N, C-alpha and C positions, 0 to 999 in steps of 0.2 A: 289479595297476596297468596300467591299457590302457594303450599312446604316446599322444604326441599325432600327432589325424594330420598331412601331411602340408600343408607351405603359411598351417597356425595357432600350425605354433611361435612364441614369443617373443609371440602376439599373446592371446591365455589363459593359465591361471593351469596348466603345467605339471602339478599334480602331479589335478588334477582327470578325473576320467573319460570317455574321447572312444570306445569302444566306442558308434556305434549316435544318437552328437548327429548329428544335423543341423539344430538353428536355436540360433544363441548371439551374444543383446545384450548387451551390456555397456557402456557407456558410459561408464566411467573409460579404457576402448583404442583409443589414436586412429583405430583401423581399424573400430570402429565408429564411435562420433564423434568428430569431428575436432577441436571446442569449438565450434566455433562453429556458426553455421547452427541447420537444421530434421529437417537429411537424419537416416537411425538404422538401421548397415544388420548386417543379421546376417554375421559374419565366420566362419560354417560353411557357409551352404549360398546365401553372397553376395544373398540376398534385403535391399533397400532397400524404405528409407520414411520417410514421412513424424512428425512429434511433432511436433503440432503446439499450440501452443497453452500448453503445459509452459516452466514456469520454470528450467532447466540449473542444477548446483547441482554450482560450479564446487572440488572438493574433490579429495582424493586415491579419496576413493567412491566419481566420478563421482554422476551422477545425476541424475534428471527431476523436482522439483516440481510433482508435479498438483494441482488446486483440485477437483477431483472437481467438477467443471459439464461442462468442452469440454472438458479435456486428453487427450489421447490420441494412441498409434501407432495406423495401420494399415499395414498389408502395402499394392506394390506390382504385385500380381500373384499368384498363382494357384501355392499348393505340393500340386499334387496327392499328394507323396515324403508328407504331412502330416491329409489325408483318414485319415483316420483313423474305420473301423468300430469299434462293441461290441464284438469279439472279439479287436481287433488290441490290443498290449503296447505302449504307450505313457509316457512319464514327463514330465508337465511340470513346470517350476521356477523359481522366483523368487526374488531378495533386495529386497525389500519393505517401508518402512514403514507401514507400516497405519491414520492416527488414527478413534479411537476412534469421535467422531460419525458416521462413518459410517453406513450402513446398509445397503446394498446396491451392491455394485461386483465389476468379470470385473480378476484379475489379466492372464492370458490362455487367446484363446479364438478361435476361428471359427464361434462361433454365428451361422448367421441365424433371418431373423421365419421365411420360405414359401418349405421350394423341395422340390419332389412331391411333395407334399400335404400332408411335416410344417412342426412347426407350431415352431419355432423350436431348431433342429438343427443337432448338428455338441461339438463337445467344448468343456469350461469348465475353466478353473482362476479360481473367487471367491471374494470374503468375504460371508456371505448375511450376515445379523443375526447377527452374533458367531459367527460359525464359516469353516472354508474347509473348502471343496468342488470335489472334482475332480469330473464326470460329464462324459458319452457319449450320447447320441441325438435325441430328442425328443417331439412331442407328436403321438400318430393318436389320438385317438378317444383319449384319455387319456395319459399323462405315459411315456414311455419311457423310462425313460434307468438306467443305472448308474454309482453311482453312490457313493459313500462323504467325510462331512465327521466333524471334530474336534465334540467338546464346544462350550455356549460356553463356560463356565467356564476349559478350553484359553487358547481368546484371550483372556478378559479378565483371563488374571495371567502369561497366556507373549508374547503378540505385540503389543497392542496402542501406536503409542506409539515402536517403537521396530523398530529394523532387525531381522530374522530370517528364516532362508530357511526359504521351506514348498514345499514337494513333494508331488504327488500323482499317482500311481500307478494306471494298472489295464491289474490283469494280462491280461488274456484273460477269466481265468475270472470268475464271477457272482459277483458276494458277497466274493471277495478284494480290494476295491482300495482300498489304502491313500491314504493323508493324515501327512507330517511335520510336523515342524515342528522348526527345531532339528540335524536329525541323526534324531531321538524316532521312537518312531509314536507317532500320537497320532490312529489310527482309533479315533473313539465308532459308529457305523454303518457300513455299508456293504451299501446295498440295492440291487436288483436286480426290478425296475418293468418291464420288458421278455418278455413271454412271446408269440407271439416276439417277439425282439426286432426293429424295423421295421430297413432298411436303410434309411440318411443320402445320401438323393442328394448326390453334389457336383456332379457334368454338369455345371451353369450357370455353374464357378468361380466363384462371390459367394464363394460363406466363404474370408475372405481372413481372415489371423490380425491380432489388433486385441492390442494392449498398454492394458489401464486405462478398459477400453472392450467395452459389444459392439460386434459389427456390423450388431445394427438398429444404431445411434445411443444406445445407452442404456446404464445400469447403467456411469457412471463411474465411479471408484477415485478417494477424496481420497489420496491420498499421496506416499512419494518410491521409483521403481522405479530401481534399478542395476542388474540383470540378470536376463532372463529367457533359460532354457533350454530344447530337447524333446530326445525321446529317441527314436527310434521300438523301442524295448520298457522291457521293466520291468526297470527298478534295483531291485536288490537291496537291502540295510536297510546290513547297508556296502556297499554303494557310493554309500548317500544322505549317510553315516558321513561316510565318504571325501570329497568334495563337499563341503558340508556345514567336514569341520576343514583343508581344503585354500586356502576362503574366511573365513572367521572375521574374523582378525585384521588384514583393512579394513576391519571396522570395527568396532572393539571391542573384538569378543567374546574 
């Protein structure tokens, strides 16, 4: 079990994996959200941002209630250490309750509309018409993504209208991307549409992290969102289960 990084002990659950942890927003912790105002801070990288429009749920679990229309969190500045490419290993995770009537919305992403000739470039963890999806890539004469998704039956039976932990893993190896629901591998498909993969151009600095919408200003997620974390490596199945076990109690699981 990895130890808690210097400076964040006591601010996050000491039993979660911290090796490679770059970003950690948890609205139940005062260092992340002081229960007033709209500023919410990533307590690992000290990246602050504004949670616009959403209503804070002032319970032990914390969380913001997002209406799916115009509620979101936007990072104030560029985060170069999280500007991942196709071949990078990284992990995206969130504790979120998704409303069943929401068709398509972002959980967390840094996607942009058009940068360096590639449309809709960047990485994402999303809800897409009844599936959870992790993807990295863009559109350049065709979709060039490395992605993985769950089945629709998994979402219908296990996810909607309840707090769950959704984790997407990009291993950096084509065809080995993974999606986990509550610590269990729920991957239905893993695809690679990039041959060769185009390089994502992050040089403009416009690929800022968004929670509950994309960087284009669309695809709002109707949800309650409590925790979002980002790692610069692919967590193992055991580490993902460890994180789930460490936090499930606060959500009554």
